C-alpha positions in Angstrom: 0.3 0.0 0.0 1.7 3.0 -0.9 2.2 5.9 1.9 -0.4 8.8 1.6 1.5 12.2 2.5 -0.1 14.2 5.4 -2.3 16.7 3.9 -1.2 20.3 3.5 -3.2 22.0 6.4 -1.1 19.4 8.7 1.6 22.3 7.9 1.6 25.2 10.8 1.7 29.2 9.0 5.0 30.2 8.9 6.9 26.1 8.6 6.1 25.6 5.1 9.6 24.8 5.0 9.8 22.7 7.9 8.8 18.9 8.5 5.0 18.4 8.8 3.8 17.9 12.0 1.9 14.7 10.9 5.3 13.5 9.4 7.4 14.6 12.6 4.4 11.8 14.8 5.3 8.6 11.8 8.8 9.1 12.2 8.8 9.3 16.2 6.4 6.4 15.8 8.8 4.3 13.8 11.5 4.7 16.0 9.7 4.3 18.9 8.5 0.6 17.3 12.2 0.3 16.5 10.9 0.0 12.5 13.9 0.5 10.4 12.3 -0.2 7.3 9.1 2.2 7.8 11.6 5.2 8.9 14.0 4.4 5.7 10.3 4.8 3.9 9.4 8.0 5.4 13.0 9.7 5.3 14.1 8.7 2.2 12.7 11.6 0.0 13.7 14.3 2.6 16.3 16.4 2.5 19.8 16.1 4.3 19.1 18.8 6.1 15.9 18.5 7.4 16.9 15.0 8.9 19.7 16.4 10.4 16.7 18.6 11.6 15.0 15.7 13.3 18.1 13.9 14.3 18.8 17.4 16.4 15.4 17.5 17.8 15.7 13.8 19.4 16.5 13.1 22.8 19.5 11.4 23.4 17.9 8.1 24.1 15.7 8.5 20.8 19.0 9.9 19.0 20.8 6.2 19.8 17.8 4.4 18.4 17.3 6.5 15.3 21.1 5.9 14.4 20.6 2.0 15.4 17.6 2.0 13.1 18.8 4.3 10.6 22.9 4.6 10.6 23.6 3.1 6.8 21.7 5.6 5.2 23.4 8.7 6.9 25.7 10.4 4.5 28.3 13.1 4.4 25.1 16.0 3.2 23.5 14.9 6.2 26.5 15.1 8.5 27.8 18.1 7.8 24.2 19.3 8.5 23.9 18.3 12.3 24.8 21.4 15.0 28.6 21.1 15.7 27.0 20.6 19.5 26.0 17.1 19.1 27.9 16.0 15.9 30.8 14.1 18.4 27.7 12.0 19.6 26.5 11.3 16.0 29.6 10.0 15.0 30.9 8.1 17.8 27.3 6.1 17.4 28.2 5.7 14.0 29.6 2.4 12.8 33.4 3.0 11.2 32.9 2.1 7.7 29.7 4.4 7.3 31.5 8.2 8.3 34.4 7.1 6.3 32.1 6.9 3.3 30.3 9.8 4.5 33.3 11.7 5.0 34.6 10.8 1.1 31.4 12.1 -0.1 32.1 15.9 1.7 33.7 18.7 0.3 36.9 19.5 2.1 35.7 22.6 3.5 32.9 20.6 5.4 35.6 18.4 6.3 37.6 20.6 7.7 34.7 22.1 9.3 34.0 18.1 10.5 37.5 17.5 12.2 38.5 21.2 13.3 37.2 20.7 17.1 38.2 16.9 17.2 40.8 15.6 19.8 43.8 14.4 17.2 43.3 10.3 16.9 39.5 11.3 16.4 40.7 13.7 13.6 43.4 11.1 12.2 40.9 8.0 12.0 38.5 10.7 9.7 41.5 12.0 7.9 42.6 8.3 7.7 39.5 7.7 5.5 40.3 10.2 3.0 42.3 9.7 0.0 45.9 11.5 -0.1 44.9 13.8 -2.5 42.0 15.6 -0.2 43.6 14.3 3.6 46.4 16.9 2.1 44.2 20.1 1.1 42.6 19.1 5.0 45.1 19.1 6.7 46.4 22.8 4.4 43.7 24.4 5.5 44.2 23.7 8.8 47.4 24.9 8.6 45.7 28.1 9.0 44.2 30.5 11.8 41.0 29.3 13.4 37.8 31.7 12.3 40.1 32.5 9.2 39.4 32.3 5.1 42.1 29.6 5.0 39.3 27.6 7.0 36.6 28.1 5.3 37.7 27.7 1.5 37.3 24.4 -0.3 40.1 23.5 -2.1 37.9 22.4 -4.9 38.5 24.9 -7.7 38.5 25.2 -11.3 40.8 27.2 -13.4 42.0 27.3 -16.6 45.2 29.5 -18.1 44.2 33.1 -19.3 44.9 32.3 -22.9 42.1 29.5 -23.3 38.7 29.9 -25.4 35.5 29.6 -24.6 35.6 26.4 -26.6 38.7 24.8 -24.5 36.9 25.6 -21.7 34.1 24.1 -22.6 35.8 21.4 -23.9 37.7 21.0 -20.2 34.4 20.8 -18.2 33.0 18.2 -20.3 35.9 15.8 -20.1 36.8 15.7 -16.7 34.8 14.0 -14.0 36.9 15.7 -10.7 34.7 19.1 -10.4 33.3 20.0 -7.7 29.2 19.3 -7.2 28.6 22.9 -7.4 30.7 25.5 -8.7 29.9 29.6 -10.3 33.1 30.4 -11.8 36.0 29.5 -13.7 39.2 31.2 -12.3 41.7 32.2 -14.8 45.4 32.1 -13.5 48.6 32.6 -14.5 51.5 29.3 -15.0 52.2 30.2 -11.4 48.8 30.1 -10.4 48.0 33.8 -9.7 44.7 34.5 -10.0 44.1 37.1 -13.0 39.9 37.0 -12.8 37.2 34.6 -13.4 34.5 33.9 -15.7 30.7 32.8 -14.7 29.0 29.3 -16.1 26.4 31.6 -17.3 28.6 33.7 -19.7 30.7 30.5 -20.3 27.7 29.0 -21.7 26.4 32.3 -23.5 29.5 32.9 -26.0 31.0 32.0 -28.8 33.4 29.5 -28.8 36.1 31.5 -30.5 35.9 34.0 -27.5 38.8 34.7 -25.6 38.2 33.7 -21.6 40.0 37.0 -20.8 37.4 39.4 -22.6 34.6 37.9 -20.6 35.8 38.2 -17.0 33.5 39.5 -14.7 33.8 43.0 -12.7 33.0 41.7 -9.4 36.1 39.7 -9.3 38.8 40.1 -6.0 40.6 37.7 -3.8 40.5 37.3 -0.6 43.7 36.6 1.9 44.2 32.9 3.4 44.7 34.6 6.7 41.4 37.3 6.5 38.9 36.5 9.5 35.7 34.7 9.0 33.7 37.8 9.8 35.7 40.3 7.1 35.5 37.2 4.4 31.2 37.2 5.2 31.2 41.4 4.8 33.0 41.3 1.5 30.3 38.5 -0.1 27.7 40.7 1.5 28.9 44.3 0.3 29.9 43.5 -2.8 27.0 41.1 -3.6 29.8 37.9 -4.6 29.3 34.4 -5.4 32.2 33.0 -4.8 36.0 34.2 -4.4 39.2 32.9 -5.0 41.5 32.3 -1.5 45.4 33.1 -1.8 48.2 33.0 0.0 50.8 35.5 1.3 52.8 34.9 -2.2 49.4 35.7 -4.3 48.9 32.1 -5.5 45.7 30.5 -5.7 45.0 27.9 -2.8 41.1 27.8 -2.5 37.8 29.3 -3.1 34.9 30.6 -1.0 31.2 30.1 -1.8 28.4 31.9 -0.9 27.2 29.3 1.3 29.9 29.3 3.2 30.0 32.7 3.7 26.5 33.1 4.5 26.9 30.5 7.2 29.4 32.7 8.7 27.0 35.8 8.5 24.5 33.8 10.3 26.8 32.6 12.9 27.9 36.2 13.5 24.4 37.1 13.6 23.8 34.4 16.3 27.1 35.1 18.3 26.0 38.8 18.4 22.7 38.0 19.7 24.0 35.5 22.7 26.1 37.6 23.7 24.0 40.9 24.1 21.7 38.3 26.1 24.5 37.2 28.4 24.8 33.6 27.3 27.6 33.0 25.9 28.5 32.5 22.3 28.4 28.4 22.2 24.8 28.0 23.3 22.6 25.2 21.5 19.4 24.2 21.8 20.5 20.9 22.1 22.8 21.5 25.4 22.4 19.9 28.8 21.1 21.0 31.5 24.9 21.6 33.2 26.3 22.9 30.1 23.7 25.6 29.5 23.9 26.8 33.7 27.7 27.1 33.5 27.5 29.3 30.2 24.9 31.9 32.0 26.7 31.7 35.4 29.6 34.0 34.8 26.9 36.7 33.1 24.3 36.2 35.7 27.5 36.7 38.2 28.3 39.7 36.6 24.8 41.6 36.9 25.3 40.9 40.8 27.9 43.6 41.0 26.3 46.1 39.1 23.0 45.4 40.9 25.4 46.2 44.1 26.4 49.4 42.5 23.2 50.5 41.9 22.0 49.4 45.0 25.0 51.1 47.2 23.6 54.4 44.9 19.8 53.7 46.6 21.9 53.5 49.7 23.2 57.1 49.9 19.2 58.0 49.7 18.2 56.0 52.1 16.7 59.0 54.4 15.8 60.6 51.3 13.3 57.2 51.0 12.2 56.9 54.5 10.9 60.3 54.7 9.1 60.7 51.3 7.9 56.7 50.3 6.6 57.7 46.9 10.2 57.7 46.2 10.6 53.8 46.3 7.9 53.2 44.5 8.3 55.8 41.0 12.9 55.3 41.2 12.5 51.6 39.1 10.6 53.4 36.2 13.5 55.7 35.9 15.8 52.8 35.9 13.7 50.7 34.0 12.9 53.1 31.2 16.8 54.3 31.0 17.8 49.9 30.6 15.2 49.8 27.7 16.9 53.0 26.0 20.2 52.2 26.4 19.4 48.6 25.3 17.8 49.8 21.8 21.0 52.2 21.2 23.4 49.5 22.3 22.0 46.6 19.9 21.9 49.3 16.6 25.6 50.3 17.6 26.9 46.9 17.9 25.2 45.6 14.8 26.8 48.9 12.8 29.8 47.5 14.2 29.7 44.2 12.9 28.7 45.4 9.6 31.3 47.7 9.0 28.4 50.6 9.1 29.4 52.5 12.0 33.0 53.5 11.4 35.4 56.3 12.5 33.8 58.5 10.0 30.9 58.4 10.9 30.3 57.8 14.3 30.6 61.6 15.7 27.2 61.9 13.5 25.7 58.4 14.9 26.4 59.7 18.8 24.9 63.1 17.9 21.8 61.4 16.4 21.2 59.4 19.3 22.1 61.8 22.0 19.2 63.8 20.2 17.0 61.4 20.1 17.4 60.6 24.2 16.9 64.1 24.5 13.5 63.8 22.7 12.4 60.7 24.3 13.4 61.9 27.6 11.2 64.9 26.7 8.3 63.4 25.7 8.3 60.3 28.3 8.9 62.5 31.2 6.3 65.0 30.2 3.7 62.1 30.3 5.5 60.2 33.3 5.8 63.4 35.3 1.8 64.3 34.4 0.7 61.0 35.8 2.6 60.8 38.9 1.1 64.5 39.5 -2.2 63.0 39.2 -1.4 60.0 41.6 0.5 61.4 44.5 -1.1 65.2 44.0 2.4 66.7 44.0 3.5 68.7 41.4 7.4 69.1 42.7 7.5 64.9 42.9 6.0 64.4 39.0 8.6 67.5 38.1 11.1 65.5 39.8 10.6 62.1 37.9 10.1 64.2 34.6 13.8 65.9 34.9 15.4 62.7 35.7 13.6 60.9 32.9 15.8 63.3 30.4 18.9 63.2 32.2 18.3 59.2 32.2 17.0 58.6 28.6 19.8 60.9 27.2 22.9 59.4 28.8 21.1 55.9 27.8 21.6 56.8 24.2 25.4 57.9 24.8 26.5 55.4 26.7 24.3 52.7 24.3 26.8 54.3 21.3 29.8 55.2 23.3 30.2 52.2 25.3 30.2 49.7 22.2 32.8 52.6 20.6 35.4 52.3 23.6 35.4 48.5 23.7 35.8 48.2 20.0 38.8 50.8 20.0 40.3 49.0 23.3 40.0 45.7 21.2 37.4 44.3 23.3 34.3 42.6 21.8 31.3 45.4 21.9 28.7 42.4 22.3 30.2 40.9 24.7 30.8 43.4 27.4 29.0 46.3 26.4 25.5 45.2 28.2 27.4 44.9 31.3 28.4 48.7 31.4 25.1 50.1 29.8 23.0 48.6 33.0 25.1 50.0 35.7 25.7 53.5 33.6 21.4 53.4 33.1 20.8 52.0 36.6 23.2 54.2 38.3 22.5 57.6 36.9 18.9 56.8 37.2 18.8 56.2 40.8 20.8 59.2 41.5 19.4 61.5 39.0 15.7 60.5 41.0 17.0 60.4 44.0 18.9 63.5 44.2 17.0 65.8 42.0 14.4 64.8 44.9 16.4 65.2 47.9 17.2 68.9 46.5 13.9 70.0 45.4 11.7 68.2 47.7 13.9 68.0 51.1 
């Protein structure tokens, strides 16, 4: 009997590209029943990335059962898509011959990504599965610094002499069986393998066979040093709309190529890293981490926040007698600090993102600082007036309303300045703005907010 695919309405809105819930339920049932034949039937039409997602969603016990039933079908595409946090666990549970075959199917850059964080014995076992040429390419990439273009590149590059014609290039492509599964350009090189330009496959096929390749090269051509940082590579691809880019060594000789999928993966990782660091949960956090791993990553940032909270509390302690005389101060002061914290976070997020994308630079930093200060002042005036009126009607005190209004103006202005100046300063000092800025900005907004509100109240009301 033929299996019927789940109806389209089984798919939740916004999840069109995720496996259907009904299908996931069937997969779970096949795993629970130990039915390898049914599991293979359900997974056979699925993309490797979707199968990797299913593996990641399983509990460790379910994953062991799944791999016992499906291990023979794990190929290089699936293995390369599995989250790094559980990839080692998956590899340990696969038969050695399955891992060896999967690795042989992978491009060199995917193999590098697979083995670079492994211990030496595990790495040697994986490399032993490769033929001599591929093993040498992976070892060459591993010799470059971590997070460099040399680690990101693949060694399989389609090249042609600069004097070839379109016809010669097409004949070459048709006769070779080693070509990468996906490539976008033919790189033109001189006799010393210095890249001189590249030709897109589309333009190659659209040109007459007698056309010299040098006459149809792309204006977007640029090379990337193997020692360039991954983040800079992603920026170049995004800035100049590249599809691929040759990688060169210190002597400008071609050593590999980076394609857009790898560059965008880095860009995605950079975005994720910034978000996680801004939240203080560690840039290695993953949904597959255990309770202990997750807690260990979050403890340092929570401990740091305790210190900032003590600093803010010490400011409150300076005005203990004022609070005792006017209890309304204790009711209202969290409003000032909270608004300042939110305003600072807004500016901080914009600043950190601007630094990451190189949109915020030395040339435009003063203009952005002035803009953020003006925004902080304007928002402070708007919300200061609003909360001042609320306070007047709440407590019947014009003076108390004026105090919290002025404090709001001061704190939102300072919060906006802190949100832009703190990450800029940390960037200049060589620290990671996404990692350290939130703590400093929170401390500034809390301390300034409490001091401004309680100080003004002490001077004006008591």
